[in-house]
Wavefront OBJ file of the C-alpha trace (Angstrom):
o trace
v 164.540 81.172 -138.866
v 162.750 82.249 -142.006
v 161.654 85.894 -142.216
v 157.978 84.719 -142.545
v 158.253 82.887 -139.232
v 159.858 85.814 -137.506
v 157.012 88.056 -138.661
v 154.438 85.615 -137.284
v 156.171 85.621 -133.895
v 156.075 89.477 -133.882
v 152.339 89.576 -134.653
v 151.647 87.084 -131.908
v 153.486 89.184 -129.437
v 151.554 92.285 -130.317
v 148.248 90.414 -129.989
v 149.372 89.168 -126.577
v 150.243 92.703 -125.502
v 146.842 94.032 -126.595
v 145.051 91.301 -124.746
v 146.985 92.090 -121.555
v 145.906 95.755 -121.828
v 142.237 94.769 -122.342
v 142.038 92.599 -119.286
v 142.158 95.549 -116.732
v 139.653 97.515 -118.861
v 137.147 94.587 -118.492
v 137.985 94.436 -114.804
v 137.183 98.192 -114.395
v 133.847 98.409 -116.230
v 131.413 101.318 -115.291
v 129.561 101.015 -111.976
v 126.010 99.869 -112.243
v 123.081 102.408 -112.162
v 119.855 100.797 -111.067
v 116.381 101.523 -109.628
v 114.938 104.981 -109.341
v 118.374 106.597 -109.763
v 118.841 104.496 -112.959
v 115.566 105.771 -114.401
v 116.419 109.451 -113.680
v 119.874 108.712 -115.210
v 118.264 107.609 -118.454
v 116.331 110.935 -118.572
v 119.312 113.168 -117.656
v 122.284 111.165 -119.009
v 123.264 113.948 -121.381
v 123.394 116.366 -118.528
v 125.240 114.356 -115.843
v 127.382 111.976 -117.896
v 128.516 108.532 -117.002
v 128.652 107.050 -113.431
v 131.842 107.339 -111.385
v 130.827 105.410 -108.292
v 128.222 102.968 -107.183
v 125.043 104.049 -105.403
v 125.535 105.210 -101.759
v 122.572 104.854 -99.344
v 121.984 105.400 -95.687
v 121.559 109.167 -96.142
v 119.172 111.393 -94.237
v 115.526 110.165 -94.165
v 116.479 106.948 -95.999
v 118.002 108.707 -99.053
v 120.541 107.438 -101.619
v 122.837 109.169 -104.081
v 125.212 108.323 -106.945
v 127.966 110.540 -108.409
v 128.389 110.982 -112.161
v 130.854 112.800 -114.447
v 129.059 116.152 -114.358
v 126.740 115.941 -111.375
v 124.882 113.640 -109.043
v 121.434 112.021 -108.720
v 119.793 112.013 -105.305
v 116.805 110.021 -104.197
v 114.620 109.931 -101.090
v 111.262 108.362 -100.408
v 109.694 111.795 -100.068
v 111.132 113.428 -103.167
v 111.926 110.723 -105.737
v 115.138 110.757 -107.778
v 116.388 114.168 -109.081
v 119.579 115.131 -110.809
v 121.644 118.075 -109.659
v 124.745 119.620 -111.153
v 126.876 122.663 -111.806
v 126.705 125.879 -109.761
v 123.425 124.917 -108.197
v 124.985 121.664 -106.852
v 127.944 123.672 -105.546
v 125.756 126.042 -103.575
v 123.587 123.242 -102.319
v 126.651 121.314 -101.187
v 128.146 124.413 -99.475
v 124.997 124.691 -97.407
v 125.117 121.122 -96.178
v 123.751 118.940 -98.997
v 120.622 117.080 -98.030
v 121.371 117.735 -94.309
v 121.163 121.501 -94.842
v 118.195 123.804 -94.687
v 117.233 123.194 -98.363
v 116.700 119.365 -97.842
v 116.552 117.102 -100.925
v 115.910 118.468 -104.455
v 112.242 118.017 -105.479
v 112.846 118.715 -109.129
v 115.632 118.589 -111.636
v 117.332 121.766 -112.866
v 115.124 123.887 -115.106
v 116.710 126.348 -117.447
v 115.508 128.743 -120.082
v 114.565 131.338 -117.543
v 114.896 135.135 -118.102
v 118.311 136.254 -119.307
v 119.690 132.726 -119.377
v 118.897 131.801 -115.866
v 118.261 128.384 -114.241
v 116.652 127.217 -111.027
v 115.945 124.120 -108.973
v 113.273 123.361 -106.376
v 114.121 121.873 -103.026
v 112.138 120.773 -99.969
v 112.595 124.165 -98.401
v 112.913 126.889 -101.087
v 114.754 127.017 -104.340
v 118.233 127.821 -105.668
v 118.605 130.145 -108.696
v 121.385 130.931 -111.044
v 121.851 133.851 -113.365
v 124.952 134.536 -115.534
v 125.167 138.106 -114.267
v 124.466 137.654 -110.538
v 125.561 134.098 -109.666
v 123.801 131.387 -107.658
v 121.939 131.919 -104.384
v 119.328 130.237 -102.230
v 115.844 131.822 -101.712
v 113.607 130.181 -99.021
v 110.990 130.646 -96.394
v 108.939 133.866 -96.083
v 111.344 135.809 -98.321
v 110.823 133.160 -101.097
v 107.038 133.380 -100.570
v 107.082 137.202 -100.891
v 109.327 137.017 -104.022
v 107.089 134.359 -105.682
v 104.086 136.650 -105.206
v 105.897 139.293 -107.198
v 106.720 136.954 -110.056
v 110.013 135.300 -109.256
v 112.917 136.366 -111.509
v 110.528 138.247 -113.745
v 109.490 140.527 -110.891
v 110.544 144.084 -110.401
v 113.543 143.060 -108.272
v 114.868 140.165 -110.528
v 117.161 137.383 -109.515
v 118.762 137.026 -106.028
v 122.146 138.663 -105.729
v 123.119 137.534 -102.258
v 122.082 135.033 -99.546
v 119.471 135.865 -96.875
v 120.847 137.785 -93.843
v 119.023 137.835 -90.422
v 119.523 139.366 -87.015
v 117.718 142.636 -87.772
v 115.428 144.374 -85.114
v 112.284 142.385 -84.198
v 113.771 139.211 -85.610
v 113.867 140.479 -89.229
v 115.740 139.189 -92.287
v 116.531 140.616 -95.676
v 117.885 139.531 -99.004
v 119.459 141.467 -101.918
v 118.196 141.036 -105.402
v 119.390 142.409 -108.746
v 117.034 145.421 -108.613
v 116.152 145.765 -104.943
v 115.647 143.982 -101.648
v 113.160 141.707 -99.824
v 112.568 142.448 -96.139
v 110.698 140.326 -93.666
v 109.865 140.451 -90.036
v 107.315 138.447 -87.995
v 105.290 141.584 -87.320
v 105.253 142.966 -90.883
v 105.463 140.110 -93.356
v 107.651 139.998 -96.504
v 107.802 142.754 -99.048
v 110.107 144.208 -101.770
v 111.777 147.619 -101.533
v 113.409 149.241 -104.519
v 114.184 152.328 -106.460
v 113.587 155.947 -105.200
v 111.357 154.714 -102.323
v 114.131 152.472 -101.150
v 116.664 155.297 -101.252
v 114.360 157.509 -99.149
v 113.697 154.728 -96.669
v 117.435 154.036 -96.416
v 118.163 157.757 -95.770
v 115.886 157.578 -92.709
v 117.674 154.561 -91.164
v 116.074 151.516 -92.867
v 113.995 149.336 -90.504
v 115.565 151.064 -87.535
v 114.222 154.480 -88.539
v 110.876 156.152 -88.198
v 109.146 154.046 -90.905
v 110.092 150.624 -89.597
v 109.568 147.602 -91.933
v 107.553 147.640 -95.149
v 103.970 146.359 -94.830
v 103.076 146.335 -98.545
v 104.840 146.211 -101.890
v 105.237 149.290 -103.996
v 102.172 150.360 -105.789
v 102.564 152.388 -108.952
v 100.188 154.109 -111.393
v 100.033 156.908 -113.958
v 97.722 159.876 -113.415
v 97.673 162.811 -115.829
v 100.932 161.667 -117.398
v 102.575 161.559 -113.911
v 104.115 158.354 -112.558
v 103.237 157.892 -108.874
v 104.516 155.110 -106.650
v 103.836 154.641 -102.916
v 104.511 152.059 -100.237
v 103.186 151.514 -96.734
v 105.456 150.988 -93.787
v 104.865 150.267 -90.129
v 105.377 153.958 -89.337
v 103.684 155.570 -92.343
v 103.742 155.807 -96.106
v 106.332 156.917 -98.651
v 105.252 158.435 -101.907
v 107.296 159.302 -105.071
v 106.151 161.238 -108.049
v 107.972 161.538 -111.397
v 107.297 165.304 -111.447
v 108.291 166.092 -107.855
v 110.303 163.262 -106.414
v 109.664 162.092 -102.847
v 106.552 163.989 -101.554
v 106.156 162.222 -98.253
v 105.787 164.792 -95.430
v 108.950 165.279 -93.290
v 109.312 163.191 -90.249
v 107.092 163.981 -87.254
v 108.480 163.521 -83.748
v 105.458 163.190 -81.457
v 107.762 162.942 -78.460
v 108.434 166.660 -78.739
v 105.584 167.977 -80.933
v 101.962 168.427 -79.903
v 100.377 165.587 -81.873
v 96.859 164.299 -81.986
v 95.348 161.504 -84.114
v 92.000 162.103 -85.787
v 90.304 158.680 -86.312
v 87.182 157.898 -88.198
v 85.147 154.678 -87.931
v 82.507 152.738 -89.829
v 83.159 153.957 -93.422
v 83.895 154.449 -96.148
v 80.455 155.891 -96.829
v 78.602 158.575 -98.843
v 80.296 161.464 -96.882
v 83.852 160.071 -96.847
v 85.070 161.700 -100.046
v 83.891 165.156 -98.752
v 85.905 164.576 -95.594
v 88.895 163.622 -97.695
v 88.419 166.922 -99.646
v 88.729 168.892 -96.338
v 91.753 166.934 -95.073
v 93.442 167.413 -98.420
v 92.928 171.246 -98.469
v 94.157 171.466 -94.908
v 97.167 169.091 -95.469
v 95.918 167.036 -92.568
v 96.266 163.300 -92.007
v 93.902 160.847 -90.241
v 93.318 157.159 -89.730
v 90.170 155.375 -91.042
v 88.931 152.261 -89.291
v 86.835 150.662 -92.006
v 84.073 148.100 -92.112
v 84.897 145.290 -94.611
v 81.591 145.361 -96.461
v 81.928 149.086 -97.012
v 85.444 148.648 -98.237
v 84.216 146.154 -100.908
v 81.491 148.698 -101.891
v 83.789 151.695 -102.085
v 87.273 150.533 -103.307
v 88.077 153.771 -105.134
v 87.602 155.705 -101.904
v 89.922 153.395 -100.085
v 92.524 153.911 -102.837
v 92.055 157.625 -102.543
v 92.677 157.456 -98.726
v 95.919 155.500 -99.474
v 97.092 158.012 -102.069
v 96.544 160.940 -99.738
v 98.686 159.430 -97.075
v 95.837 158.444 -94.692
v 96.292 155.347 -92.592
v 93.947 152.362 -93.231
v 92.665 150.437 -90.217
v 90.504 147.361 -89.622
v 86.988 147.723 -88.048
v 85.660 144.192 -88.657
v 83.593 142.812 -91.614
v 80.132 143.913 -90.491
v 80.497 145.683 -87.086
v 79.492 143.012 -84.485
v 80.280 143.069 -80.827
v 83.462 140.919 -81.022
v 83.273 139.871 -77.300
v 80.161 137.803 -78.104
v 81.978 135.747 -80.734
v 84.211 132.679 -80.652
v 87.897 132.916 -81.492
v 87.391 131.497 -84.956
v 84.552 134.049 -85.561
v 86.759 136.908 -84.414
v 89.516 135.552 -86.637
v 87.101 135.720 -89.621
v 85.962 139.277 -88.801
v 89.527 140.590 -88.692
v 91.131 138.361 -91.363
v 88.504 138.870 -94.035
v 88.622 142.672 -93.493
v 92.434 142.604 -93.863
v 91.918 140.710 -97.138
v 89.319 143.205 -98.459
v 91.419 146.249 -97.603
v 94.530 144.585 -99.074
v 92.707 143.790 -102.328
v 91.228 147.283 -102.634
v 94.431 149.158 -101.892
v 97.511 146.871 -101.704
v 97.870 147.974 -98.075
v 97.763 145.633 -95.061
v 96.532 147.463 -91.938
v 98.593 147.184 -88.755
v 95.856 148.528 -86.389
v 92.362 147.362 -85.656
v 89.515 149.026 -83.649
v 86.959 146.704 -82.087
v 83.372 147.841 -82.805
v 82.024 149.639 -79.767
v 85.416 149.477 -78.260
v 84.387 146.114 -76.965
v 87.299 143.779 -76.367
v 88.400 140.859 -74.179
v 91.285 138.400 -73.997
v 89.953 136.503 -77.067
v 89.773 139.661 -79.149
v 93.269 140.742 -78.044
v 94.732 137.315 -78.712
v 93.298 137.143 -82.246
v 94.558 140.662 -82.930
v 97.978 139.591 -81.828
v 97.945 136.495 -84.055
v 96.902 138.695 -87.036
v 99.678 141.186 -86.216
v 97.242 143.966 -85.331
v 97.557 146.571 -82.632
v 94.269 147.361 -80.788
v 93.467 151.079 -81.228
v 90.960 152.577 -78.739
v 90.713 156.355 -77.914
v 91.082 158.982 -75.307
v 88.543 161.496 -76.706
v 85.021 160.256 -77.500
v 83.102 162.987 -79.409
v 79.727 161.133 -79.118
v 79.039 162.309 -82.695
v 76.858 159.179 -83.228
v 74.514 160.440 -80.428
v 74.728 164.229 -80.909
v 74.370 164.889 -84.638
v 75.478 168.537 -84.207
v 78.516 169.885 -85.839
v 79.100 172.681 -83.350
v 78.849 170.345 -80.330
v 81.225 167.810 -81.893
v 83.748 170.492 -82.766
v 83.708 171.964 -79.260
v 84.156 168.553 -77.695
v 87.272 167.962 -79.812
v 88.803 171.260 -79.097
v 87.939 171.166 -75.343
v 89.271 167.651 -74.726
v 92.328 167.433 -77.104
v 95.649 166.961 -75.359
v 99.096 166.097 -76.805
v 99.093 162.345 -77.631
v 95.201 162.175 -77.860
v 93.415 159.681 -80.050
v 90.031 161.249 -81.089
v 87.078 159.083 -82.071
v 84.671 160.122 -84.800
v 82.540 158.601 -87.559
v 82.761 159.514 -91.236
v 79.344 157.929 -91.920
v 77.629 160.986 -90.339
v 77.243 164.034 -92.439
v 77.283 166.355 -89.370
v 80.668 164.987 -88.357
v 82.068 165.690 -91.817
v 80.528 169.189 -91.657
v 82.551 169.717 -88.450
v 85.899 168.772 -90.033
v 86.972 172.210 -91.304
v 86.483 173.842 -87.952
v 88.138 170.910 -86.040
v 91.196 170.840 -88.188
v 91.692 174.623 -88.206
v 90.924 174.843 -84.524
v 93.498 172.204 -83.547
v 96.172 173.784 -85.822
v 95.533 177.217 -84.224
v 96.171 175.541 -80.845
v 99.553 174.315 -82.073
v 98.542 170.692 -82.717
v 99.972 168.549 -85.481
v 97.483 166.103 -86.993
v 99.015 162.658 -87.489
v 98.051 159.078 -88.218
v 97.975 156.360 -85.520
v 101.410 154.991 -86.562
v 102.921 158.477 -86.489
v 101.481 159.081 -83.033
v 102.377 155.771 -81.227
v 104.896 154.259 -83.542
v 104.882 150.805 -85.127
v 101.866 148.721 -83.964
v 102.760 146.023 -81.427
v 100.460 143.077 -82.152
v 97.825 142.637 -79.518
v 98.874 145.723 -77.589
v 96.015 148.145 -76.576
v 96.470 151.884 -77.404
v 94.400 154.528 -75.655
v 96.708 157.468 -76.305
v 100.370 158.111 -76.872
l 1 2 3 4 5 6 7 8 9 10 11 12 13 14 15 16 17 18 19 20 21 22 23 24 25 26 27 28 29 30 31 32 33 34 35 36 37 38 39 40 41 42 43 44 45 46 47 48 49 50 51 52 53 54 55 56 57 58 59 60 61 62 63 64 65 66 67 68 69 70 71 72 73 74 75 76 77 78 79 80 81 82 83 84 85 86 87 88 89 90 91 92 93 94 95 96 97 98 99 100 101 102 103 104 105 106 107 108 109 110 111 112 113 114 115 116 117 118 119 120 121 122 123 124 125 126 127 128 129 130 131 132 133 134 135 136 137 138 139 140 141 142 143 144 145 146 147 148 149 150 151 152 153 154 155 156 157 158 159 160 161 162 163 164 165 166 167 168 169 170 171 172 173 174 175 176 177 178 179 180 181 182 183 184 185 186 187 188 189 190 191 192 193 194 195 196 197 198 199 200 201 202 203 204 205 206 207 208 209 210 211 212 213 214 215 216 217 218 219 220 221 222 223 224 225 226 227 228 229 230 231 232 233 234 235 236 237 238 239 240 241 242 243 244 245 246 247 248 249 250 251 252 253 254 255 256 257 258 259 260 261 262 263 264 265 266 267 268 269 270 271 272 273 274 275 276 277 278 279 280 281 282 283 284 285 286 287 288 289 290 291 292 293 294 295 296 297 298 299 300 301 302 303 304 305 306 307 308 309 310 311 312 313 314 315 316 317 318 319 320 321 322 323 324 325 326 327 328 329 330 331 332 333 334 335 336 337 338 339 340 341 342 343 344 345 346 347 348 349 350 351 352 353 354 355 356 357 358 359 360 361 362 363 364 365 366 367 368 369 370 371 372 373 374 375 376 377 378 379 380 381 382 383 384 385 386 387 388 389 390 391 392 393 394 395 396 397 398 399 400 401 402 403 404 405 406 407 408 409 410 411 412 413 414 415 416 417 418 419 420 421 422 423 424 425 426 427 428 429 430 431 432 433 434 435 436 437 438 439 440 441 442 443 444 445 446 447 448 449 450 451
């Protein structure tokens, strides 16, 4: 055979070989990507790559999914089609995919966050990634509390562990890069960090005398000194840059002769003079405040807070709550909670009904709003007898260990009596404490007459 003919046969053989190789490639073309998942794929193709499988449907709540080279796209009627990939997809999958607590994704991954972080929203909470701390879920009440602080830009930063529950009172907590979030049904969700956290931990965390936090940390600078304080179910912790923790040592009213001085109806024109006296005597008291007066005197409310006084709820405008409907009582208590919180950053845990008037409706609303109902065991009748000597003598004659003493800081004669009352009680061996120090953490809806 001529050489030219043999070369032609060789070329033909090569072409036939190439054709045989191409046939299976055509038979295994890429799976189709259609519908809502196809539309999302066009938007996120550079992130998830090419399809590996056909669309799979019949998932929870009528959902569908399709797997790609570097991730997946999930669709449900409630959430639409969203891509998910990388470490966030791994954590979501480890927690049960769409059948887990997170549910379906409600957004794609969003990056460019602080320090190179990324996040993704789901039906119940979010999942966040940071290069330094890793990838963790944040959801429910802890997510709500963290979001109020500013998410990853907050004082506690990104999550550094998953949520852990089973604490006293049904509580949960989660560790973040610079602190912790704690939640319980009775206290709400708040952050704890820094020196205040260290002191709280040294007393036994939520199992100790302070219980759970009931506010976030509040910091300010006064005269060049940095001051931070935070409210807890059992009191307040304060830290100063010049002196460290300045919160008084723990008080054990089970063994000490404790009484709680309580003042109603303010703040008013005499309240700061009363605070001057309490400050000089290193005495603590509880103020049950009327919401309209709180809004008129926010600086006085903050001063109470800074001095370690306890802030209590005494309704918006002092009506007899037993004559109101449940929704009206709810407004009276709820709006006063809001006013005190806006003025001071503190959420009260005790309320006192005006005139001491209460019924099952009042108690139920107090319980729903996580408030203990504080009454009294000693009534000074200072509203009737505007005489400092009489009021002082009534307190000293009737005081007993565990007593809750009722007075009103709107009366000048009552404020005039304060120095003699405080010194007289101390001379008789009494320790002057707040409601929370006397009876412990408020139990929502419970009525307190004395310790």
